[in-house]
VOPAGU-2260 file (C-alpha; in pm, 1 decimal, decimal comma):
REM VOPAGU-2260
SITE   aa  ch    i         X         Y         Z
SITE  MET   A    0   18195,6   17003,5    2917,5
SITE  PRO   A    1   18057,9   16938,1    2567,9
SITE  VAL   A    2   18284,6   16748,1    2333,5
SITE  THR   A    3   18397,0   16959,6    2036,5
SITE  VAL   A    4   18475,5   16879,2    1672,7
SITE  LYS   A    5   18826,1   17015,0    1740,4
SITE  GLN   A    6   18886,6   16755,3    2011,9
SITE  ILE   A    7   18768,6   16472,9    1791,3
SITE  ALA   A    8   18985,5   16597,6    1505,9
SITE  GLU   A    9   19296,9   16601,9    1729,7
SITE  LEU   A   10   19234,0   16247,2    1850,0
SITE  ALA   A   11   19165,7   16119,7    1498,7
SITE  GLY   A   12   19460,5   16308,9    1348,8
SITE  VAL   A   13   19251,9   16476,9    1082,0
SITE  SER   A   14   19119,0   16824,3    1005,4
SITE  ARG   A   15   18804,1   16967,6    1160,8
SITE  GLY   A   16   18653,1   16977,6     811,2
SITE  THR   A   17   18700,7   16602,2     773,7
SITE  VAL   A   18   18537,7   16541,6    1110,0
SITE  ASP   A   19   18247,4   16765,3    1012,9
SITE  ARG   A   20   18193,0   16577,5     686,4
SITE  ALA   A   21   18208,8   16240,7     860,8
SITE  LEU   A   22   17974,2   16334,7    1145,6
SITE  ASN   A   23   17717,6   16488,9     912,2
SITE  GLY   A   24   17733,7   16224,8     636,6
SITE  ARG   A   25   17852,2   16468,7     367,9
SITE  GLY   A   26   18084,9   16219,9     202,1
SITE  ASN   A   27   18434,0   16274,1      60,7
SITE  VAL   A   28   18592,7   16088,8     359,5
SITE  ARG   A   29   18773,0   15758,2     326,5
SITE  PRO   A   30   18561,2   15481,9     485,6
SITE  GLU   A   31   18830,9   15376,4     734,0
SITE  VAL   A   32   18878,4   15740,3     844,8
SITE  GLU   A   33   18505,2   15797,3     877,4
SITE  LYS   A   34   18475,6   15479,1    1086,6
SITE  ARG   A   35   18753,0   15596,5    1318,6
SITE  ILE   A   36   18596,6   15939,9    1359,2
SITE  LEU   A   37   18253,0   15799,2    1440,7
SITE  GLU   A   38   18401,3   15553,2    1694,5
SITE  ILE   A   39   18591,3   15835,9    1869,1
SITE  ALA   A   40   18278,7   16056,0    1871,4
SITE  GLU   A   41   18071,6   15777,4    2024,0
SITE  GLU   A   42   18334,8   15697,7    2289,1
SITE  MET   A   43   18354,7   16063,4    2388,8
SITE  GLY   A   44   17978,1   16104,8    2401,0
SITE  TYR   A   45   17967,8   16366,3    2126,0
SITE  THR   A   46   17628,5   16530,8    2075,1
SITE  PRO   A   47   17591,1   16691,9    1732,6
SITE  ASN   A   48   17450,2   17038,1    1687,7
SITE  ARG   A   49   17097,4   16977,1    1558,4
SITE  ALA   A   50   17076,3   17306,2    1370,6
SITE  GLY   A   51   17399,8   17244,4    1181,2
SITE  LYS   A   52   17309,6   16881,4    1112,4
SITE  ALA   A   53   16961,5   16980,6     994,3
SITE  LEU   A   54   17107,9   17232,8     756,7
SITE  ALA   A   55   17337,4   16968,5     608,9
SITE  TYR   A   56   17051,3   16723,8     557,8
SITE  GLN   A   57   16826,3   16983,5     399,6
SITE  ARG   A   58   17060,2   16971,1      96,4
SITE  LYS   A   59   17012,7   16594,8      67,2
SITE  ASN   A   60   16633,4   16611,2      10,8
SITE  LEU   A   61   16576,1   16303,4     222,7
SITE  SER   A   62   16240,2   16125,8     201,0
SITE  PHE   A   63   16088,5   15831,4     385,5
SITE  GLY   A   64   15814,9   15602,9     256,5
SITE  ILE   A   65   15535,2   15408,1     423,3
SITE  ILE   A   66   15341,4   15128,4     254,3
SITE  VAL   A   67   15027,3   14992,5     423,3
SITE  ASN   A   68   14705,9   14812,8     331,5
SITE  ALA   A   69   14507,7   15120,9     422,0
SITE  GLU   A   70   14239,2   15164,1     156,2
SITE  GLY   A   71   13901,9   15086,2     316,6
SITE  ASN   A   72   14069,8   15009,4     650,3
SITE  GLU   A   73   13995,7   15270,0     915,2
SITE  PHE   A   74   14259,5   15132,5    1149,2
SITE  PHE   A   75   14547,3   15256,7     933,7
SITE  ASP   A   76   14425,0   15617,9     950,5
SITE  ASP   A   77   14591,2   15641,5    1292,5
SITE  VAL   A   78   14910,5   15463,5    1174,3
SITE  LEU   A   79   14947,5   15723,1     904,8
SITE  LYS   A   80   14869,0   16010,4    1144,5
SITE  GLY   A   81   15147,0   15892,9    1368,0
SITE  ALA   A   82   15394,4   15865,1    1080,6
SITE  ARG   A   83   15307,8   16212,0     951,5
SITE  MET   A   84   15338,9   16370,9    1294,6
SITE  ALA   A   85   15686,8   16221,9    1346,4
SITE  VAL   A   86   15805,4   16339,5    1005,3
SITE  ASP   A   87   15660,8   16684,6    1072,8
SITE  GLU   A   88   15886,4   16702,2    1382,9
SITE  TYR   A   89   16184,9   16658,5    1153,3
SITE  ALA   A   90   16077,9   16947,0     927,2
SITE  ASP   A   91   16405,5   17128,9     992,8
SITE  PHE   A   92   16586,1   16840,0     824,4
SITE  GLY   A   93   16375,9   16881,5     510,6
SITE  ILE   A   94   16251,0   16521,4     526,8
SITE  THR   A   95   15936,2   16439,6     332,2
SITE  LEU   A   96   15702,8   16139,6     354,9
SITE  ARG   A   97   15568,5   15939,5      62,0
SITE  VAL   A   98   15257,7   15730,0     136,2
SITE  ALA   A   99   15139,0   15428,6     -63,9
SITE  CYS   A  100   14812,2   15261,5      32,8
SITE  GLY   A  101   14709,8   14916,5     -88,0
SITE  ARG   A  102   14396,1   14706,1     -78,5
SITE  GLY   A  103   14316,1   14336,3     -70,7
SITE  TYR   A  104   14672,0   14216,5       0,3
SITE  ASP   A  105   14768,0   14235,4    -367,3
SITE  VAL   A  106   15129,6   14116,0    -409,6
SITE  GLY   A  107   15165,2   14275,8    -754,2
SITE  GLN   A  108   15045,3   14606,8    -622,3
SITE  GLN   A  109   15286,1   14602,4    -325,4
SITE  LEU   A  110   15579,2   14512,1    -549,3
SITE  ALA   A  111   15491,3   14805,6    -775,1
SITE  GLN   A  112   15471,1   15035,7    -474,6
SITE  LEU   A  113   15816,8   14928,5    -362,3
SITE  ASP   A  114   15951,7   14989,2    -713,3
SITE  GLU   A  115   15796,9   15338,5    -712,8
SITE  MET   A  116   15949,5   15420,8    -375,4
SITE  GLN   A  117   16293,6   15309,7    -491,0
SITE  ALA   A  118   16261,5   15504,9    -817,1
SITE  ALA   A  119   16165,7   15814,8    -614,6
SITE  GLY   A  120   16489,5   15783,8    -416,8
SITE  VAL   A  121   16356,7   15729,0     -68,9
SITE  SER   A  122   16620,2   15665,6     201,0
SITE  GLY   A  123   16400,2   15450,8     425,2
SITE  ILE   A  124   16071,3   15261,7     408,1
SITE  ALA   A  125   15826,4   15137,2     667,9
SITE  ILE   A  126   15611,1   14861,5     520,6
SITE  SER   A  127   15331,6   14633,7     632,3
SITE  PRO   A  128   15448,2   14351,7     408,3
SITE  ILE   A  129   15266,7   14059,4     250,6
SITE  ASN   A  130   15458,9   13758,0     372,9
SITE  VAL   A  131   15548,4   13595,0      42,2
SITE  PRO   A  132   15885,8   13519,0    -123,8
SITE  GLU   A  133   15846,1   13783,9    -392,5
SITE  ILE   A  134   15817,5   14059,7    -127,3
SITE  GLU   A  135   16101,3   13907,1      76,1
SITE  GLU   A  136   16328,2   13913,5    -225,7
SITE  LYS   A  137   16234,8   14269,6    -320,8
SITE  ILE   A  138   16296,2   14398,7      31,3
SITE  ASN   A  139   16636,0   14233,2      47,7
SITE  ARG   A  140   16734,8   14380,3    -290,6
SITE  MET   A  141   16634,4   14727,9    -167,7
SITE  ILE   A  142   16837,3   14680,0     148,7
SITE  ASP   A  143   17135,9   14573,5     -61,3
SITE  ALA   A  144   17090,4   14897,7    -257,7
SITE  GLY   A  145   17132,2   15098,1      64,1
SITE  ILE   A  146   16763,5   15166,5     151,9
SITE  ALA   A  147   16674,8   15125,9     518,8
SITE  VAL   A  148   16361,9   14905,9     557,1
SITE  LEU   A  149   16161,9   14823,1     867,4
SITE  THR   A  150   15830,4   14647,1     903,4
SITE  VAL   A  151   15532,7   14813,6    1069,3
SITE  ASN   A  152   15210,4   14649,8    1190,2
SITE  SER   A  153   15302,5   14313,7    1037,7
SITE  ASP   A  154   15636,5   14143,9     998,8
SITE  ILE   A  155   15801,1   13932,5     729,9
SITE  GLU   A  156   16041,2   13642,4     742,5
SITE  ASN   A  157   16386,3   13599,5     584,0
SITE  THR   A  158   16480,8   13958,6     531,8
SITE  GLY   A  159   16748,1   14193,8     663,0
SITE  ARG   A  160   16493,5   14451,6     778,7
SITE  LEU   A  161   16602,3   14686,1    1059,7
SITE  CYS   A  162   16333,7   14579,1    1301,4
SITE  TYR   A  163   15958,1   14522,7    1348,4
SITE  VAL   A  164   15731,1   14785,3    1498,0
SITE  GLY   A  165   15381,2   14680,2    1592,4
SITE  CYS   A  166   15152,5   14443,2    1778,2
SITE  ASN   A  167   15271,6   14129,0    1954,3
SITE  TYR   A  168   15018,9   13928,7    1756,3
SITE  TYR   A  169   15070,2   13597,0    1930,5
SITE  GLN   A  170   15005,3   13757,4    2265,8
SITE  SER   A  171   14701,4   13937,9    2124,0
SITE  GLY   A  172   14551,3   13603,4    2030,3
SITE  VAL   A  173   14636,4   13457,7    2372,6
SITE  THR   A  174   14464,4   13757,8    2532,2
SITE  ALA   A  175   14148,6   13704,3    2328,1
SITE  ALA   A  176   14130,8   13339,4    2431,9
SITE  GLY   A  177   14194,5   13439,4    2793,0
SITE  MET   A  178   13890,6   13667,2    2789,7
SITE  LEU   A  179   13680,7   13383,7    2647,5
SITE  ARG   A  180   13794,6   13159,7    2933,0
SITE  LEU   A  181   13616,3   13403,1    3162,1
SITE  MET   A  182   13323,7   13485,3    2932,1
SITE  ARG   A  183   13242,4   13129,4    2815,1
SITE  PRO   A  184   13371,6   12888,7    3084,3
SITE  SER   A  185   13144,1   12608,7    2967,1
SITE  GLY   A  186   13320,0   12588,2    2628,2
SITE  VAL   A  187   13396,4   12774,7    2308,3
SITE  ARG   A  188   13309,2   12692,6    1950,8
SITE  ALA   A  189   13491,2   12969,6    1766,9
SITE  GLY   A  190   13469,1   13097,9    1416,0
SITE  ILE   A  191   13764,3   13314,8    1314,9
SITE  ILE   A  192   13746,2   13587,5    1053,6
SITE  THR   A  193   14103,8   13691,2     972,6
SITE  GLY   A  194   14238,4   13937,9     717,8
SITE  SER   A  195   14474,3   13730,2     504,6
SITE  ILE   A  196   14663,6   13408,0     559,7
SITE  ARG   A  197   14946,9   13577,3     370,6
SITE  MET   A  198   15002,2   13825,2     654,4
SITE  LEU   A  199   15241,7   13694,9     918,8
SITE  GLY   A  200   15079,2   13900,7    1195,5
SITE  HIS   A  201   14730,3   13763,2    1127,7
SITE  ASN   A  202   14865,3   13408,0    1134,1
SITE  ARG   A  203   15048,8   13461,8    1461,7
SITE  ARG   A  204   14738,3   13606,7    1620,1
SITE  MET   A  205   14533,6   13304,2    1518,4
SITE  LYS   A  206   14811,1   13075,4    1645,7
SITE  GLY   A  207   14809,5   13240,4    1988,3
SITE  PHE   A  208   14433,1   13215,5    1999,3
SITE  SER   A  209   14407,1   12849,9    1894,4
SITE  ASP   A  210   14701,8   12739,5    2113,9
SITE  SER   A  211   14530,8   12889,7    2418,8
SITE  LEU   A  212   14188,7   12757,1    2319,1
SITE  LYS   A  213   14325,7   12402,9    2317,4
SITE  LYS   A  214   14404,0   12434,6    2690,4
SITE  MET   A  215   14046,2   12529,2    2773,4
SITE  PRO   A  216   13775,0   12271,3    2849,5
SITE  ASP   A  217   13551,4   12169,0    2558,7
SITE  SER   A  218   13684,4   12444,5    2332,3
SITE  LEU   A  219   13794,4   12449,4    1970,1
SITE  VAL   A  220   13807,1   12649,3    1645,8
SITE  SER   A  221   13522,5   12540,5    1419,4
SITE  ASP   A  222   13618,6   12735,3    1107,6
SITE  VAL   A  223   13845,6   13007,9     966,2
SITE  GLU   A  224   13760,9   13250,1     687,4
SITE  GLU   A  225   13945,5   13545,2     525,7
SITE  SER   A  226   13795,6   13890,1     491,7
SITE  LEU   A  227   14083,5   14061,5     302,6
SITE  ASP   A  228   13987,0   14358,3     520,9
SITE  GLU   A  229   13689,5   14414,2     288,3
SITE  ARG   A  230   13342,9   14468,5     434,1
SITE  ASP   A  231   13153,6   14278,3     165,3
SITE  VAL   A  232   13398,6   13986,1     173,9
SITE  ALA   A  233   13369,9   13973,4     554,1
SITE  TYR   A  234   12991,6   13972,2     530,4
SITE  GLN   A  235   12989,7   13673,2     296,0
SITE  ALA   A  236   13257,0   13492,0     494,8
SITE  ALA   A  237   13068,9   13530,4     822,9
SITE  ARG   A  238   12734,9   13438,9     674,1
SITE  ARG   A  239   12888,0   13127,1     512,7
SITE  MET   A  240   13058,8   13027,9     835,7
SITE  LEU   A  241   12760,7   13076,9    1064,1
SITE  THR   A  242   12530,2   12892,9     826,1
SITE  ALA   A  243   12764,2   12596,4     788,5
SITE  HIS   A  244   12847,4   12575,4    1158,0
SITE  PRO   A  245   12539,0   12638,4    1374,1
SITE  GLU   A  246   12742,2   12521,2    1677,4
SITE  ILE   A  247   12954,8   12841,9    1668,0
SITE  ASN   A  248   12897,1   13043,9    1983,3
SITE  THR   A  249   13191,6   13284,7    1940,5
SITE  LEU   A  250   13312,5   13507,1    1658,3
SITE  TYR   A  251   13671,0   13627,4    1668,7
SITE  PHE   A  252   13764,7   13899,4    1426,5
SITE  ALA   A  253   14141,5   13861,9    1413,1
SITE  ALA   A  254   14185,1   14156,4    1173,8
SITE  ALA   A  255   13962,7   14416,8    1006,7
SITE  GLY   A  256   13624,0   14296,2     887,5
SITE  ALA   A  257   13415,3   14320,5    1199,0
SITE  VAL   A  258   13163,1   14562,6    1048,3
SITE  GLY   A  259   13071,2   14345,2     752,9
SITE  GLY   A  260   13093,4   14025,7     955,7
SITE  MET   A  261   12868,2   14159,9    1227,4
SITE  GLN   A  262   12605,1   14256,7     974,5
SITE  ALA   A  263   12587,8   13893,5     865,6
SITE  ALA   A  264   12556,0   13785,3    1228,4
SITE  ILE   A  265   12276,1   14038,4    1281,4
SITE  ASP   A  266   12094,8   13915,1     971,9
SITE  LEU   A  267   12116,1   13554,6    1100,5
SITE  GLY   A  268   12057,0   13636,5    1466,5
SITE  THR   A  269   12315,3   13714,0    1737,0
SITE  GLU   A  270   12143,1   13556,4    2037,4
SITE  GLY   A  271   12393,1   13366,9    2246,0
SITE  LEU   A  272   12686,1   13480,9    2033,4
SITE  THR   A  273   13004,3   13621,2    2197,3
SITE  VAL   A  274   13209,3   13850,4    1978,7
SITE  ILE   A  275   13570,0   13967,4    2021,2
SITE  SER   A  276   13741,5   14199,0    1774,6
SITE  CYS   A  277   14066,7   14386,4    1729,6
SITE  ASP   A  278   14138,1   14761,2    1723,7
SITE  ASP   A  279   13960,9   15072,5    1848,4
SITE  THR   A  280   13801,2   15239,3    1548,2
SITE  ASP   A  281   13484,7   15447,6    1546,9
SITE  GLU   A  282   13293,6   15166,2    1380,6
SITE  ILE   A  283   13413,6   14910,8    1638,0
SITE  ARG   A  284   13311,7   15148,0    1919,2
SITE  SER   A  285   12967,2   15187,4    1768,9
SITE  LEU   A  286   12915,4   14809,6    1761,2
SITE  MET   A  287   13041,5   14781,4    2120,5
SITE  ARG   A  288   12799,9   15048,9    2242,8
SITE  GLN   A  289   12517,9   14850,3    2081,4
SITE  GLY   A  290   12631,6   14541,0    2276,6
SITE  LEU   A  291   12713,3   14352,4    1955,5
SITE  ILE   A  292   13090,2   14331,4    2019,6
SITE  HIS   A  293   13175,1   14237,6    2373,6
SITE  ALA   A  294   13545,1   14319,6    2383,0
SITE  THR   A  295   13819,8   14441,8    2150,6
SITE  ILE   A  296   14199,5   14428,6    2176,1
SITE  CYS   A  297   14379,1   14741,1    2062,6
SITE  GLN   A  298   14738,4   14781,6    1943,2
SITE  GLU   A  299   14826,4   15154,8    1955,0
SITE  PRO   A  300   14821,4   15235,1    1580,0
SITE  PHE   A  301   14924,9   15598,4    1616,9
SITE  ARG   A  302   15231,1   15497,3    1815,6
SITE  GLN   A  303   15318,1   15236,2    1554,0
SITE  GLY   A  304   15345,3   15491,3    1276,0
SITE  TYR   A  305   15517,2   15747,1    1495,2
SITE  ARG   A  306   15778,1   15504,2    1629,8
SITE  ALA   A  307   15849,4   15362,0    1285,7
SITE  MET   A  308   15949,5   15706,9    1154,5
SITE  GLN   A  309   16159,0   15776,5    1467,0
SITE  ILE   A  310   16357,0   15454,5    1411,7
SITE  LEU   A  311   16414,3   15535,4    1042,7
SITE  PHE   A  312   16531,3   15884,2    1136,7
SITE  ASP   A  313   16775,5   15756,0    1396,9
SITE  ALA   A  314   16909,3   15487,2    1165,4
SITE  ILE   A  315   16960,4   15713,5     862,5
SITE  VAL   A  316   17040,6   16054,0    1015,9
SITE  ASN   A  317   17200,3   15960,4    1347,3
SITE  ASN   A  318   17352,6   15628,6    1240,4
SITE  THR   A  319   17186,8   15474,6    1546,0
SITE  PRO   A  320   17045,0   15123,1    1497,5
SITE  PRO   A  321   16725,2   15014,6    1669,1
SITE  ALA   A  322   16769,5   14917,4    2033,5
SITE  GLU   A  323   16566,4   14602,6    1977,0
SITE  GLU   A  324   16454,8   14383,9    1693,7
SITE  PHE   A  325   16090,7   14375,9    1802,8
SITE  CYS   A  326   15939,6   14705,3    1913,7
SITE  TYR   A  327   15605,6   14580,1    2052,4
SITE  MET   A  328   15308,2   14798,3    2128,5
SITE  ASP   A  329   15078,1   14725,1    2424,2
SITE  ASN   A  330   14777,6   14496,5    2382,8
SITE  ILE   A  331   14499,5   14701,0    2539,1
SITE  ILE   A  332   14161,0   14548,5    2627,5
SITE  ARG   A  333   13853,3   14762,9    2570,6
SITE  ILE   A  334   13499,4   14680,5    2676,5
SITE  ARG   A  335   13190,4   14899,6    2651,4
SITE  GLU   A  336   13246,3   15037,8    3002,7
SITE  ASN   A  337   13594,7   15179,7    2934,5
SITE  LEU   A  338   13557,7   15318,9    2579,5
């Protein structure tokens, strides 16, 4: 039989009104009493009435935020679609979503976005953070102020964030190198175009790639350049790299930037060049159909955004912490034949 509020009240030695306030986060309950009520409810397997709980939360005007480096980066369109769909499913709770999009991994811009989210009174934030001390400190201050924060798509060190939702970047890099072991068994001279060395995920992807490459015969990384996820920057980076290192036989796009980088390769000549990228965007698919990109490793962007909002909802509304610190998506290999 379902557990009732009355049963919990009798065990806790309080009124049903006190139990209702504690279970629905309405306040006006002493912390030690609220803690006892929640522990009893959990032990008894109490399942709250969603309609009643939703009604209570509608009065709180809850909002979540998401901050991503999305301007000019087609990949993040799906991350945001996933986040919006999840929040739409909580419409009966009156939850709204605030979106802030950055560009060029600008620390000052991201700090300002965090300030704006806090000033707007958001209860939780999913952020693709720039991995620098200033962002770490800001995130920790927001957590201390009672705002739930998790990282999505890229992680950050030295914070009390709830969890990380996104790609297993190290394994993604290992996977890229593993494909090259089959595609270029005689040896790899790789040029890497990454997004930003200030993004932890991008660095971990390059680490997985280079660690694996070292185990392969006659293989090494010849050069690394940043694209900042900007098409023009990627073009110049790839052109500079390929000109300075004619021995390069492989381009690895470890973040966004493949479109601009491939244009440079086309201008200089792609004969004998193997190319591996990340993600499954329309532009990447077009380059694959032309035979210019030979494989890409995808990371379920829609699911990243969707799952991030689910975790925030459970943590804030249901007082349920994440089941794991690292919620990894699948690394999915795409080639022209399985697009």
